[in-house]
N, C-alpha and C positions, 0 to 999 in steps of 0.2 A: 459260470453264472454271470459274468460281467457283460452281458448283452442287453442293450436297450433297443426297443422297437424303433423302426423308422417313423418319421413324422407322418408319412402316408398311411402306414398300417395303424398307427396310433389314432390318427384322425378318423379312419374308418371304424375303429372300435368305439370311439367316442360317439360317432353318429349313430351306431347301432344301439348303444346304451341310451342315448337321448330319445330313441324311437321305441322304447320299451323292450329293447333287445337283451339277449343273454349272450355273453362272449366268454370264450375260454382263453386261459393264459397259464403259463407255468408259475408255480409258487416255490416256496422253500423245499418242499418234498414231493409234491404231486401236482398234477394239473388241476386247476380250479375253474369254477364257473362264477362269473361276476355279473352284477346288474345294479341298477339304481335302487338302493334300499327303500326309497320313498315312493317308488312306482309299483303300486299293488299289482298291476297287470304283469310287469316284468318278473316280479317275485313269484307270482302264481305260475307263470310259464316255467321258471327255473325249478320250482317244486314239482311240477308235472314231469319235467324232463328227468329229474332225479327219482321220481316216485317217492318223495319224502313228505311226511305230514308236517303241516305248518306248526303243530304243537312242539316240535323238536327245537325250533329256533334256528337261526343262522349266525354266522360270524360276520362282523364288520371288520374290514381291513383298511388301513390308511397308510399314507406315505410319511406322515409326521404326527407327532403327538398333538399338535395344534388342530388337526382334523378331527380329533376325538375329544377335544377340550370340553365340549358341551356335556359330555358324560363324566368328565373327571373333575370339574370345577369345585365340587363340594366334597371331594374325598379328603381324608386326613393327609397331612403332609408326608407321613411315613409311607402310606400306601402309594401316593404319587411318586415318591422316590423309588419305591420298589418297581413300579411300572417303568419308569424312566431308565432304570438300570438294566432292564431286560430288553429294551427296544433301541433301535430297530433290530428285529430278529425273530426267530421261530418260537416266540412265547405268546400264547393266547391266554387271556385272562377273562374271568367272569366278573363283571362289575354291575352294581345296581343301575337299572335304566331309568327309574323314576318316571316312567311314561314319557320319556323324551324321544322315544323311537316308536315306530308303528308296531302293533301287535304281531304282524306277520314276520317281523324280524326277531322279536324276543320269544315268540311262541308262548308256551304256558309257564314261563319262568319270570321271577322278579329280577333276574340278571340278564345281561347280554354278553356274548363272547366278542372280545375286541383284540386286535393285533396291529402293531406298526410293522410292516413288512420291510425286510432288507433285500428282497428279491428285486433286481433292477427292472424287470418287465412289469410286474404288478405295481411296484412303486411308481414307475413312470405313468401307468394308467391312472392311479389314484391322484397323482400330482396334476396331470392334465385334466382330470375330471374336476378337481378342486375340492375333494372331500372323500369321505369313506365310501367304500363300495361293499356289496355282499361278496363274500368269497367262501365257496364250499367246494369240496372235492368233486372232480369231474367224473362221476360214475353214477349209474342207476343204483337204487337201493339194493344192497346185498352183493353188489359186484365190487371187485378190487378197484381202488382209485387208480386213474390213469397216470402213468409215469412218463408217457411219451405222446406226442401229438397224434400219431396214427391210432393210438388206443382211444383218444377222445373222438376222433372221426369214426372209429368203429362203433363206439357207443351211441353217438348222437347224429352222425351223418350231416345232412342238410338242415337239421332242426335248429342248429345254432345260428346266431346272427353275425358272428365274427370270431376270429381266432388271432391271437398275437403269438407269433412264433418265438421260440426260445427253448432253453433247457431248464429243467427243474434244478433246484439247489441240491446240496449234498446230503441233506437230512434223509434218513432212511425211512421215516414214517411221518405222517401228518403231525403238526405241532401238538405238543402237550397242552391240555386245557386245565387251568388251575382257577380255583375260586380265590379271589383276592382277599376276601374277609377272613377265610379260614385257612388258606394255604392248601386245602385239600385238592388232590389231583382228581379231576373229573374224567379225563380221557388221557390214556397213555399213548 
């Protein structure tokens, strides 16, 4: 998993994201699709590619806790420590969004799913972007998440605006999603 993208490939992915594009890259367990969470056109395209309803919401992924600070600043210290202890890594948490993110990201929920990734490709992309990005599994609704680049290409072909090569991490399944307030596991 210790692979970081070349500056040329990273630059191309950033240009695609700046142009309302959707790019694919490996994550801790599966390939993911990413875009600018504040670009409604990009998110709409991503949801169409996945055949996913906006009401389900999407995950925001970052390369550092500071990129998510706007969502964490008023959490109790104990909850912030719990998050910090699990990151970077394959731990996704639901935290209150308090209308600090667009509705097309949180969907029909009072919380938003967030993660600080340890994957070098996705982390490099978030660092170069300078903030959190959408990250959702690279598969159409009902299909198995892609674990290799060729599967992403089979699912989406030329519909994507970019791909960052690399290998997925060693996790066998997409990250567990937990509610920070209750500790309840939402997705195993």
